[in-house]
N, C-alpha and C positions, 0 to 999 in steps of 0.2 A: 426425635433425632432424624435429620435429613438423610437423603440418599448418600451424599458424600461421606457423612459421618458413619453411616452403616458400613459403607465400603471400607473406610479406614479401619473400623473396629474389626471387621472380618479379616482384613489383611494382617492386623496385629495378632489376632488369635492364631492364625495360621503360622505366623512367624514364631510365636511363643511355643506352639506345639513342635515345630521343627527343631528349635534350639534346645528344647528340654527333653526330646524323645528320640531325635535322629542319631545316627552313628556319630560318635564324637570325632573320630579321625576324619571321616568324610566332611563333617561340618567345618572342622579347622581348615582342611584343604580347600573347601568351597569358599570360606570366608577369606582365606589367605591368597588364593590365586589372583583375584582382581586387585588386591592390595599390593601384591608383589609386582604385578604388571605396572600399576601406576607409580610405585616407588622406583622401579627399574627405568621407566621412561623418564621420570624426573631426574634420576641419577645419570642417565645417558645424556640428558641435556646439560647437566653440570659438567660432565666430562668433556662433552663436545664444545661447550662454551669456553672451557679452559684451553682446549686444543685450538680453536679458532683464534683466540687471543694470543696463544703461543706463537702463531705465525707473524705477529706484529713485532714483538721484542721481548726480551727477558724482563725489562723494566715494566712493561705492560702486564705481563703475567704476574709479577710480584705485586703490582698495585692492585690488581683484581683480587689476588690472594689475601691481601691485607683487608680489603673491603668485605671479604667473606665473613669476618667477625661480626659485622653489623647484621648480616642476614641470619647468623646463628642467634643473635639477640632477638630478632623478630620471631624466629622459630620458638625461642624460649617462651615469649608471651603467648604466641599462638597455640603452642602445645599445652601450656599451662591452662588456658581457658578451654581449649578443645578437649584435652584429656579429662580435665576436671568436670566439665559439663557432660561430656560424652559418657564417662564412667558412671555418673549419677543416672543419666538417661537409661543406660543399659540395665542397671539394677532396678530402677523404677519400672521399666517395662517388664522385667522379670517378675516383679511384685504386682504387676498390672495397675500401676498408678500413672495413668496417661496424662492426667491434669498437670501434675508436677513436672513430668517429663517435658511437656510443651512449654511450661514456664522457664524451665532450665535452658532449653534450646534457645529461646529468644534472649534470655539474660546473657548467655555466653556470646551470642552473635553481636548484640549491640554494644556490649562492653568492649569487645575486640575492635569494632568499628571506631569507637570513641578513642580508645588507647592508640590505635594505629594513626589516627589523624593528628593527635598530639605529638607523637614521636616524629612524624613526618615533618611537621612545621618546625619543631625544635632542631631536628637534624639539618634541615636546609639553612637555618639561621647560623649554625655553627659547623659548617661543612669541613673546613680545613682543620680546626681543632679536633674534630671527631676522627679524621683520617690519621692525624698525628698520634692521637690517643691509642689507636688500634695498631700502631707500630710502623706507620709509613715513614720512610726516610726521605731526604730532600730530593733524591733522584727519581722517586716513584710517586711523590705526592700528587703531581698533576694527574697521573693515570688513576690513582685512588679516588680523587675528587670527581673526575669525569664519570667513573663507573658508579660511584655512590649516589650521585645526584638523582638519577631516575629511579634507583632502588629505593631511595627515601620517599619519592612520590608514590611508589607502588606499595608502601608499607600498609595502608589500610586494607588493600585488596589481599595482600599476602596473609595478614593476620586473620581476616574473616574467612578466607579460603581454608586455612588450617583448622579453624574451629568447625566449619561445616563438614569438612572432610572427616574429621574424627567423630563428630556427632553421627553422621551417616554410617560410618564404619562400625561404630560401637552399638548401633541399634540394629545391626545385621544387614545393612544396605550397602555392602562394599562395592557393588557394581556401579551405583551412582557416584560413589566417591572416586572410583577408578576413572570413570569417564571424565569427570571434572578436572582431575589432575593431569591425566594422560594427554588429553586433547590440548590443554594449555601448554604442556611441555613440548608437544609435537609442533605447535605453532611457533614456539620459541626457537626450536631447531631450524625451522624454515626461515624465520626472520633474521636470525643471527648472521648468516653469510650475506644476506641481502643488505643489511644495514652496515655491517663491518667492512665488506669488500666492494660491493656494487656502489653503494652510496658514499663509501669512503669515510664513514663516521668513526671508525676505529673502536676504541673502548666505549665511547658514548653510544655507538650503535648496539653493542651487546646489552648495555644497560637499558636502552629504550625498548629493545625487543622483549626484555624481561617485564618491563612495565605493561606493555600491551598484552602479553600472554597471561600475566597475573590477573588483569582485569577480565580477560576472557574466561579464565578458570573460575573466577568468583561468580560470574553470571551463570555459568553452567551448573555450579554446585548449588547455587540458590534455587535454580529451577528444579534440581534434584530433590530438594527438601519439600517441594510442593507435590511430589508424586504420592499416590495413594499408598497408605501403610507407613509412610514416614512421618516423623514428628515435624509439624510445620512451624516455621519461624514467622511470628506476627508481632507487630509493635505493641499491641495491647497486652501481650503475654510477658512483656519485659518486666521483670520483677526484681529490681536491685535491692533485695532484702539481705539482712545479715545471715539468714538461714541459707539462702542459695549461694552466697559468696563463701560461707564456711564450707559448704559441700564442694564448691569448686576448688578451694584450697585443699580439702581432704583428698580429692582425686587427682589434682593437678600439681600439687607442690613438688612431688618427686621429679616430674618433667621440668618444672621451672628451675629447680636446683641443678638438675643434670645439664640442661641447655645453657643456663647462665655460667656454669663452671666450664662448659665447652667454650663459651665465648671468652671468658677470662683466660683460660689456658691457651686458646688460639692467639690472643693478644700477647700473652707472655712468651709463647713460642716464636711469634714474629719478632719480638724484641730480642729474644735470646739468639735467634738466627743471625740477626744483624751484629750482635756483640761478639759471638764466637766464630763468625765467618772470617776467612783470611782477608787481608786488605784487598779491596777492589772486587771482592766476590760476594758482597752483601746481597745484591739483587738476585744473583744465581742461587744463593743459599735459601733466601726467603721463598723464591719461586719453587725450589725443589720440595720444600716442606708443604707448600700450598698444593702442588700437583699430587703428592702422595696422599694428602687429605682427601682430594677429590676421588682418587682411585679407591681408597679405603671406604669412602662414603658409598661408592657404587657397590662394592662387595657387601657392606653392612646393610644396604637397603634391602637386599634379599631377605636377610635375617629379620630385619625390622618389619618387613611386610608380612613375613610368616608369623612373627610374634603378634602383629596386629590382627591377624586372622584368628589367633588364639583368644584374644581379649574379649570379643563379644560372646563367644561360647562360654568362656570363664565367667563373665559378668552375669549373663542370663541364668546360668545354672547355680551360681553362688546365691543370686537373689532368690532363686526358687528353692534353695536349701539342698541341692543335689550335689553333695560334696564329692562323691565317688566320681562323678562325671568331670568335676573340676580337676581332680587329681589325674585322671586319665588324660585329659587335654594338656595338662602341664607337662607330664612325662613325655608325651608324644611330641610336643613343641620343642622341648629341650633336646631330645634325641635327634630329631631331624635337623635342627639348627646346627648341632655339633658336627654332624656328618657333612653338611653343606660347607661349613666353615673350614673343615679339614681339607676338603677338595679345593676350595678357592685359595686357601693359604698355600697349598702345594703349587698351584698354578702361578700364583703371584711371586713366590720365591724363585721358581725356576726361570720365569720370563720377566723378571723385574727390569733389567736394562732396556728390553724392547718396549715394555709398557711406558716407562718414563720417556723414552725417545719419541713416542707418538706425539707428545705434547710440544717438545722443543728439542729436535735432534741437532740443532746448530751449537748448543752450549754443552761442552764436554763436562765442565765442572758441575753443572746442574744434574746431568745424567748420573755421574758418579755418586754424588751426595744422595740423590733421590733413590738410587738403587739400594744403597746401604740402609736407608730409612725404611723403605718398603719391605726389605727382607727381614729386618728386625720385627716389624709389625706382623708379618705373615707367620712368624714362628709362634707368636702368642695368640693368633687369631682364633684357633679352635676353642680356646677357653671362654670366649665371649658368649657361647651358646647358653651355658648354665647361668651366667650372670644376667643376661638379657631376659631370659624366660622367668627367672625368679623375681627380678625387679618388676616385670610386667604383671606377674601374678599378684604380688603384694599391692601394687597400685590399683589394679582392677577391683580387688575385693575390699578396698578402702582401708588397708593397714598403713596409715600415714607414716608412722615412725620407721619401721623397717624399710619401707619403700624409699623414704627420703634418705636414710642412711646409706642404702645401697646405691642410690643414684648419685650420691656425693663421692663415692669411692674412686671411680675410674679417672675422672678429670679433676677431682678436688683433693680428697684425703691422701691420695697417693701420687698422682701425676704432678701437681704443682710443687709439693715438697721435693720430689725427685728432680724436677726441672730446675729448682733453685739451688740444689746441692751438687748433684752428680756432674753436670757440665763444668762447674767451677773447679772440679778436681781433674776430670779427664779431658775437658774441652769439647770440641765439636763431635768427637766420637761418642762421648757420653750423651750429648744432646740427641743424637740419632737413635739411641736405644731407650729413651725415656718412656715412650708410650708402651713399649713391650714390657718394661719393668712394671709399670702401673697395672697393666692387664693381668700379669701373674699375681700380683698382690691382691687385686680385686677378686680374682677367682678364689684364692685361699680364704679371703674374708667372707665371701658369699656362701661358701660351701656349708657351714653350720646352719645358716638361715634356710638353705634349701632342704637340708635333712629334716629340720624341725617342722617346716610347713608341710612337707610330704607326710610325716608321721601324723600331724594334726588332721590333715585331710583324710588320711587312711582310717582314722578313728571316727570321722564324721563329726568332729567337734565344731560347734558354732563359733 
């Protein structure tokens, strides 16, 4: 064994001892802090991106909002491969199986690179049909196409970045994951006003800035995988076998289902907004829902980052058979998430009109609709803490069935049926409350699962 291999092994042993013996609460906070920072920076970019484009026109805001459905689809594939391979790597390192961990890291990365290239080529070839499929109307199709073009070219970098970010995070190297995502998002923030306003590229400028920043993030994250103690990505370790893909499905299927349903529900919401909008207010209504989704993504990114800090602690200790530590980290994650959500929900409800106006204060219709939608979602926001923590727990420990069922609830089992029924009875007012209704039903559905897994972990059952 060479010097570099000895250094890697020593780092892994130190990490194993820390993850299985250190204070659970401190570990979760330590893992969560860099993840929250990276998620927040990325969320700030998404909010700022929408705010910059909001200064162009309502139609531009709506066009970019429609294109967001494709980015969610890219996230679906990236999170599927990233969570699937990362959760396996976490458990494998907990069981000290570094050989399979290395094979899984390379398999997840090169599969994402191949899939991203295929989707990029197919999307460019069918650009307008893709925009129309996602809910673009005739008056916003041009803006949707302009934004989508460079996003399509960025697809391979976006997918591989998501895979590497989750692999690094789930093996306990959240700092490297943070640097890769955060610096890319900061670059995007700097390039957005330059390309949009200085070069006068408009919507195309925002999209091109995203392409450059995603390439930059991809390079940084790949460099992070080469650091000592991290599982390295090498072409000769690429092992596209049935075993590894089954493990990716086992750990990533809940993420794939959840993100695909978010994509489908976003498309359905775009179409419903156009249908139930008052005549002449289609663009304002679509833009209002798009802006609220960006605001809620910003708030949810804090909880998602905290939950992702919980996952490596959960995976390592579950792989090591330390179920009491898994239970302690689960309860801590759920409690802190609920308190944070209660605070953010209160702030969002009180200052909803001001938050919406930050994006486009020239459109009174947009502000009124956005305010009502945001307030409905803020009312149900505290319930997401339990559902998110429980879903992440099942996914990390490899419980495919309950994790998948729970991931289907919020945007699938409840949201889409509500979306297809309630607005047809109540109209636009019903459409504005659909996500809040789905969140309440998801909480009630998840509660028995949470109680059962808590009791199981308390008994130390394998």
